[in-house]
C-alpha positions as CSV (number, residue, x, y, z in Angstrom):
1,M,0.0,0.0,0.0
2,N,2.9,2.3,0.8
3,Q,4.2,1.8,-2.8
4,L,0.8,2.8,-4.2
5,R,0.8,5.9,-2.2
6,R,4.3,6.9,-3.4
7,H,3.1,6.4,-7.0
8,H,0.0,8.6,-6.3
9,I,2.3,11.3,-5.0
10,S,4.6,11.0,-8.0
11,F,1.7,11.3,-10.4
12,R,0.4,14.4,-8.4
13,H,3.8,16.1,-8.7
14,A,4.0,15.2,-12.4
15,F,0.5,16.8,-13.0
16,E,1.5,19.9,-11.0
17,G,4.6,20.2,-13.3
18,I,2.5,20.0,-16.4
19,S,-0.1,22.4,-15.0
20,N,2.7,24.8,-14.2
21,A,4.0,24.6,-17.7
22,V,0.5,25.1,-19.2
23,T,-0.1,28.2,-17.0
24,T,3.3,29.9,-17.2
25,Q,5.0,28.9,-20.4
26,P,3.7,30.5,-23.6
27,N,5.7,28.1,-25.8
28,F,4.0,25.1,-24.1
29,K,0.6,26.6,-24.9
30,I,1.7,27.1,-28.5
31,H,2.9,23.5,-28.7
32,I,-0.5,22.3,-27.4
33,L,-2.3,24.5,-29.9
34,F,-0.3,23.1,-32.9
35,S,-0.7,19.6,-31.5
36,L,-4.5,20.0,-31.4
37,L,-4.4,21.4,-34.9
38,A,-2.4,18.4,-36.1
39,V,-4.8,16.0,-34.4
40,W,-7.8,17.8,-36.0
41,A,-6.0,17.6,-39.4
42,G,-5.3,13.9,-38.9
43,I,-8.9,13.2,-38.2
44,Y,-10.0,15.4,-41.1
45,F,-7.7,13.8,-43.6
46,R,-8.2,10.3,-42.2
47,I,-4.5,9.6,-41.9
48,A,-3.2,6.1,-41.8
49,V,-2.3,4.2,-38.6
50,Y,1.4,4.5,-39.2
51,E,0.9,8.3,-39.7
52,W,-0.9,8.5,-36.4
53,L,2.1,6.7,-34.8
54,F,4.5,9.3,-36.2
55,L,2.2,12.2,-35.3
56,S,1.6,10.9,-31.8
57,L,5.3,10.4,-31.1
58,T,6.1,13.8,-32.5
59,I,3.5,15.4,-30.2
60,F,4.4,13.6,-27.0
61,I,8.2,13.9,-27.5
62,G,7.7,17.6,-28.2
63,L,5.7,18.1,-25.1
64,G,8.4,16.2,-23.1
65,F,11.2,18.3,-24.6
66,E,9.3,21.5,-23.8
67,L,9.0,20.3,-20.1
68,I,12.7,19.5,-20.0
69,N,13.5,22.9,-21.4
70,T,11.3,24.5,-18.8
71,A,13.0,22.5,-16.0
72,I,16.4,23.5,-17.2
73,E,15.4,27.2,-17.2
74,H,14.0,26.9,-13.7
75,V,17.1,25.1,-12.4
76,V,19.4,27.7,-13.9
77,D,17.4,30.5,-12.4
78,L,17.5,28.7,-9.1
79,I,21.3,28.6,-9.2
80,T,21.8,32.2,-10.2
81,K,19.7,35.3,-11.1
82,D,22.9,37.1,-12.1
83,Y,24.1,37.2,-15.7
84,R,26.6,34.4,-16.1
85,L,27.9,33.1,-19.4
86,E,27.5,29.5,-18.2
87,A,23.8,30.1,-17.4
88,K,23.2,31.7,-20.8
89,F,24.9,28.7,-22.5
90,A,22.7,26.3,-20.5
91,K,19.5,28.1,-21.4
92,D,20.5,28.7,-25.0
93,T,21.5,25.1,-25.5
94,A,18.1,23.9,-24.1
95,A,16.3,26.3,-26.4
96,G,18.4,25.1,-29.3
97,A,17.4,21.5,-28.6
98,M,13.8,22.5,-28.7
99,F,14.4,24.4,-31.9
100,I,16.0,21.4,-33.6
101,Y,13.1,19.3,-32.4
102,T,10.6,21.8,-33.9
103,L,12.3,21.6,-37.3
104,G,11.9,17.8,-37.1
105,A,8.2,18.2,-36.1
106,I,7.6,20.5,-39.1
107,L,9.2,18.0,-41.4
108,V,7.0,15.2,-40.0
109,A,3.9,17.3,-40.4
110,T,4.9,18.3,-43.9
111,L,5.5,14.7,-45.0
112,I,2.1,13.6,-43.5
113,F,-0.1,16.5,-44.5
114,L,1.3,18.2,-47.6
115,P,0.3,15.4,-50.0
116,K,-3.2,15.4,-48.5
117,I,-3.5,19.1,-48.8
118,I,-2.4,19.1,-52.4
119,I,-4.9,16.4,-53.3
120,F,-7.6,18.3,-51.4
121,L,-6.9,21.5,-53.3
122,R,-6.8,19.8,-56.7
123,F,-10.3,18.3,-56.1
124,R,-11.7,21.6,-55.0
125,N,-10.9,23.3,-58.3
Protein backbone atom coordinates (compact mmCIF):
# COMPACT_ATOMS: atom_id res chain seq x y z
CA MET A 1 0.00 0.00 0.00
CA ASN A 2 2.89 2.32 0.76
CA GLN A 3 4.20 1.76 -2.79
CA LEU A 4 0.82 2.75 -4.24
CA ARG A 5 0.80 5.93 -2.15
CA ARG A 6 4.27 6.87 -3.45
CA HIS A 7 3.09 6.40 -7.03
CA HIS A 8 0.05 8.55 -6.32
CA ILE A 9 2.30 11.31 -4.96
CA SER A 10 4.61 11.01 -7.98
CA PHE A 11 1.68 11.35 -10.37
CA ARG A 12 0.40 14.36 -8.44
CA HIS A 13 3.79 16.07 -8.72
CA ALA A 14 3.96 15.24 -12.44
CA PHE A 15 0.54 16.79 -13.04
CA GLU A 16 1.55 19.85 -11.02
CA GLY A 17 4.61 20.23 -13.27
CA ILE A 18 2.49 19.95 -16.40
CA SER A 19 -0.05 22.40 -14.97
CA ASN A 20 2.74 24.84 -14.18
CA ALA A 21 4.03 24.60 -17.75
CA VAL A 22 0.54 25.13 -19.19
CA THR A 23 -0.13 28.18 -17.02
CA THR A 24 3.29 29.86 -17.16
CA GLN A 25 5.01 28.88 -20.42
CA PRO A 26 3.72 30.52 -23.63
CA ASN A 27 5.69 28.07 -25.81
CA PHE A 28 4.03 25.12 -24.10
CA LYS A 29 0.63 26.60 -24.92
CA ILE A 30 1.70 27.09 -28.54
CA HIS A 31 2.88 23.48 -28.71
CA ILE A 32 -0.50 22.30 -27.38
CA LEU A 33 -2.32 24.48 -29.93
CA PHE A 34 -0.31 23.09 -32.85
CA SER A 35 -0.73 19.58 -31.48
CA LEU A 36 -4.50 20.00 -31.39
CA LEU A 37 -4.44 21.38 -34.95
CA ALA A 38 -2.39 18.38 -36.08
CA VAL A 39 -4.83 15.96 -34.42
CA TRP A 40 -7.76 17.78 -36.04
CA ALA A 41 -5.99 17.60 -39.43
CA GLY A 42 -5.27 13.90 -38.85
CA ILE A 43 -8.94 13.25 -38.21
CA TYR A 44 -10.05 15.43 -41.13
CA PHE A 45 -7.67 13.83 -43.63
CA ARG A 46 -8.16 10.34 -42.17
CA ILE A 47 -4.46 9.64 -41.89
CA ALA A 48 -3.21 6.06 -41.77
CA VAL A 49 -2.33 4.21 -38.57
CA TYR A 50 1.41 4.53 -39.20
CA GLU A 51 0.95 8.29 -39.74
CA TRP A 52 -0.89 8.48 -36.39
CA LEU A 53 2.08 6.71 -34.84
CA PHE A 54 4.55 9.28 -36.15
CA LEU A 55 2.22 12.16 -35.33
CA SER A 56 1.59 10.91 -31.77
CA LEU A 57 5.29 10.36 -31.11
CA THR A 58 6.08 13.80 -32.48
CA ILE A 59 3.48 15.43 -30.25
CA PHE A 60 4.40 13.61 -27.04
CA ILE A 61 8.15 13.87 -27.52
CA GLY A 62 7.74 17.59 -28.22
CA LEU A 63 5.72 18.15 -25.07
CA GLY A 64 8.37 16.22 -23.14
CA PHE A 65 11.19 18.32 -24.63
CA GLU A 66 9.30 21.48 -23.76
CA LEU A 67 8.96 20.32 -20.14
CA ILE A 68 12.67 19.47 -19.97
CA ASN A 69 13.52 22.87 -21.44
CA THR A 70 11.34 24.54 -18.81
CA ALA A 71 12.95 22.49 -16.03
CA ILE A 72 16.43 23.50 -17.20
CA GLU A 73 15.43 27.16 -17.23
CA HIS A 74 14.05 26.88 -13.68
CA VAL A 75 17.14 25.10 -12.37
CA VAL A 76 19.45 27.69 -13.93
CA ASP A 77 17.35 30.50 -12.41
CA LEU A 78 17.49 28.72 -9.06
CA ILE A 79 21.29 28.58 -9.21
CA THR A 80 21.78 32.21 -10.22
CA LYS A 81 19.73 35.26 -11.08
CA ASP A 82 22.90 37.11 -12.07
CA TYR A 83 24.06 37.16 -15.68
CA ARG A 84 26.58 34.39 -16.10
CA LEU A 85 27.87 33.10 -19.40
CA GLU A 86 27.46 29.48 -18.24
CA ALA A 87 23.80 30.11 -17.35
CA LYS A 88 23.24 31.70 -20.76
CA PHE A 89 24.86 28.71 -22.49
CA ALA A 90 22.71 26.26 -20.53
CA LYS A 91 19.48 28.09 -21.40
CA ASP A 92 20.49 28.70 -25.01
CA THR A 93 21.47 25.07 -25.50
CA ALA A 94 18.14 23.85 -24.10
CA ALA A 95 16.32 26.30 -26.36
CA GLY A 96 18.44 25.10 -29.29
CA ALA A 97 17.44 21.50 -28.60
CA MET A 98 13.79 22.54 -28.67
CA PHE A 99 14.35 24.44 -31.93
CA ILE A 100 15.96 21.42 -33.61
CA TYR A 101 13.06 19.27 -32.42
CA THR A 102 10.62 21.84 -33.86
CA LEU A 103 12.30 21.63 -37.26
CA GLY A 104 11.88 17.85 -37.13
CA ALA A 105 8.22 18.20 -36.13
CA ILE A 106 7.62 20.54 -39.06
CA LEU A 107 9.22 17.97 -41.37
CA VAL A 108 6.99 15.18 -40.00
CA ALA A 109 3.86 17.33 -40.37
CA THR A 110 4.87 18.32 -43.90
CA LEU A 111 5.48 14.72 -44.96
CA ILE A 112 2.14 13.61 -43.54
CA PHE A 113 -0.12 16.50 -44.49
CA LEU A 114 1.29 18.23 -47.59
CA PRO A 115 0.33 15.43 -50.02
CA LYS A 116 -3.17 15.36 -48.54
CA ILE A 117 -3.53 19.14 -48.75
CA ILE A 118 -2.38 19.11 -52.39
CA ILE A 119 -4.94 16.41 -53.27
CA PHE A 120 -7.63 18.32 -51.35
CA LEU A 121 -6.87 21.54 -53.26
CA ARG A 122 -6.80 19.78 -56.65
CA PHE A 123 -10.25 18.28 -56.12
CA ARG A 124 -11.71 21.60 -54.97
CA ASN A 125 -10.90 23.31 -58.27
